[in-house]
N, C-alpha and C positions, 0 to 999 in steps of 0.2 A: 554187368549185373540184370541191366533191363534184358540189354537184345540174348541174352541166358533165358534171363527168364520166358521171351517170346517165342525164342525155338524149342524151350519145351515148357509151352502150355500147357500140351496135348501126355505130355509123361513121356519119361525114356522107359528101356526097358533096360534089365537086370542081364547083365552075359550071363552065356547059358554058360548051366551050370551051380549059378553062383550060389540059387536058394539051396539045392542038394547038397550044393558043400556047405552049404550052413547048420544046414539040418542032421549031417554026418556028423561035424565041429563039433555039435551039441548034444547029439545020443551016443558021444564016446566022454562026456563029461568036457569038454575043451571050452574053454574061454571063448569069445570071438567078439573082436572090435573093430573100430570102426575108426580111421587116421585118414582124416583127409584132406586137403588145399585149399577147399570152398571154405566158405561162410556159412558159420549154422542153418542159415533160413533154406542155401542152398541142396545143404545135406539132406539136411527134413523131405524137402519138393522128390528127392531125385531117388531119396531110400519109401519112400511115400509109392509116386505114382513107376516105381518100379515093382513094387508090390514086398520088397523085401520088409517092409520098416515091421511089420509084424516077427518078424526070425530075431528083429535084436530088439527087445524092450529095454532094456538096461541101456538109458539114457547118458548113461555117466559112462560109458564103453567107448560113445560114437564121439572122434576130438577132436575135434573144428584148428586148423592153423593158428584161427584168430587166439584160442585160447593161451597159444603158447608163446617164445620169444620168435624163434624163425620157423619161420615155415619152408617144405621139400625145394631142394634136395636134401637142407640140414634133415640131420633124425631130429630135433622135439618134439613131432608129433610122432610121431614112433614112438620115442621113447615115456611118452605124458600115455599112451591107450597102456603101454606096456605094465604100466606101474601102477596104475587103474585095473589092472586085470590081474594084478598081484604076481606076475611076471618074472621072475627074476634072477629067469637067465636066459638072455633075448636071443640067444642059438636054437634055440627051442621053440623057438616065436615061426610060424610057415604066412608066410607075408604073399596075397595076390597082386597084384598092381594094374594099374590102368594106364602106364604112363612114363618115361623113361627117369622121371625128377624123383618120382617114390617107391623104384628101385634102386636108385642112388640111395634116399635117404634110409630108406628098409635095409642096404647095405653097413649104412651108418651107424646107425643100432644096435647091429650086431646078430642083426636075425640071418642065417644062415639058411634057408631055402628058401626065396623068390619066387616069384614067379611072374608071368602078365601074360592077362589074357585079352589078347585084342582078336573079339569078333573079324572073323571073316580073316584070320592070320593066326600064323604058328605060334605063340606059345615062345616066348625069348628069355633067359634068364642072364643076370648078373655076374 
């Protein structure tokens, strides 16, 4: 954790298109949540330094693996954020991930549209 804080002390950049995707979903009246393996402090640091925190003001919809029984690749963190968003049908959820364990977790939660955006790489899905 200390090493990560040192590496990201100057902040991190959001994935290209992340802010636009969040804003588009919100304009359509769709809830947007965060399901992260990171500790709550790490999530807040990343969202703040990337400029995305202002787009995600509802802290209830930001879920850390520290808040659930099992972290990714188990589906718990996704199931919890979907519950908080009021999503009763996970197959209607669009998940954007940056890690394979997250893709596995999203699929296990029942999300049908899963994509990974990787800077400099091609999107992948499971």
